[in-house]
N, C-alpha and C positions, 0 to 999 in steps of 0.2 A: 752668739755666734755660732752660725752651722759648717756643718763639717765642707772638705772642700776636695772633690774628686781629683785627686793628683795627676790622673789620667787625660783628665780634661783639657789642662794647661796646654796652650797652644803656642806662645810664644818665650814666653819667659818665668821661671821658677829663682826664685830667689833664697841660699841656703845659708842662717849662719852657725859657722859653725862654732862660733866661741863655747853656744849651750848646746850641742848636740857633740855625743862621742861616734865612733867610725859604724858601730852597728846602726844607729836611728840616720844618719847620712845613708848610707846606704840604703835602706830601709826604704827614704825620704827618694832617692834616687829611682830606685824600683822603679817607682810607681808613675815618674812623670815618663811623660815623653820622649825619647830618644831622640828626637828635631827641634828638640826648645832650645833655647840661650840660655842659660845658667849661670847665676852670680853667685858665686863661695866666695863667702866672707871671711876673718879672721881679725882679731886685732893681733895675736901673739905668731900667726903661721909656723905652726910648729908642727917638724917633718913630718906627724901622721897627718896632717891636714895637705901639707902639699903632695905626700905620695897619693892618696886621695882624689886630687886638683888633675893630680898627670894621670890617672885611672880614666876620672869620670868624664871631664872635659878634653873636648877637639879644639883648637887652636888656639891654647888659652894666651890670657892678654895678663897679668902682672901690673897693679898698680900697686907701692910701696909709701905710706906715707911716714915717717917716720924713720924709727929707726928697723934692719932686720934681726936684732940681739935681743928685740923686747920681747921678754916672759912672762909667763902667769903668774903672779904673788901663792907659791904654793902652803901660804899660812892662811888661806883667804877662805873662811866658809860660805858658797852660796845656798843659800836654801829659798827652793821656789814652791807653790802651795798652789791650787784651784781652791779658791772656794765661794759664794754663793755672795754674786753679789750687797745684799742686805749683812751679809758677817763678815764682809773686809778689815773694819778696823776693829772689831772684838780679836777677832784671829790675830789682826797685826798686834795688838796688843796682849795678847797671851802669848805669843811668840816671844815678846820683849820680854816681858817678865822670865819665860823660861831660858833665854841667853843672857840676858843682862850680867856679868860679871866685872865693870866698873873700865873696859876695855872699849873701844868705840866699834861705833858699830856703822855702816854705810847703807841706807834704805833710799832704793829709787822709787820715785813716783810718776805718773804720767803726765801731772801737770803740779805748776806753781801753787797753785792753790789748796791741790791735795796736800801738800807740802808743809804748810802753813799752818792746815787743818789737822795735822798732825802731832803737832808738838801739844 
């Protein structure tokens, strides 16, 4: 993938607040055109994200699906890594070996085939 110059976005920017903290969101917003349309999404919609939405969005519309009382589980550890394509599975199995403690692990994959091949 090639880097994208956010200043060149003319129509829309989509920001997934679930995977970014306030400093990262501020950095993204500072680099995109002020006349863009912005979609700010969050599954849990915490107060900090609500505050950022009020600060950065013009005339926002809020769409809720489900309860507004939802929150992220504080006992979940999310690990994100960037590895070369040909090293993905080796890195994945190495990480599993390091963190397996008898508990449950949830792994997201891009395709069902990759999930099936990971067993």
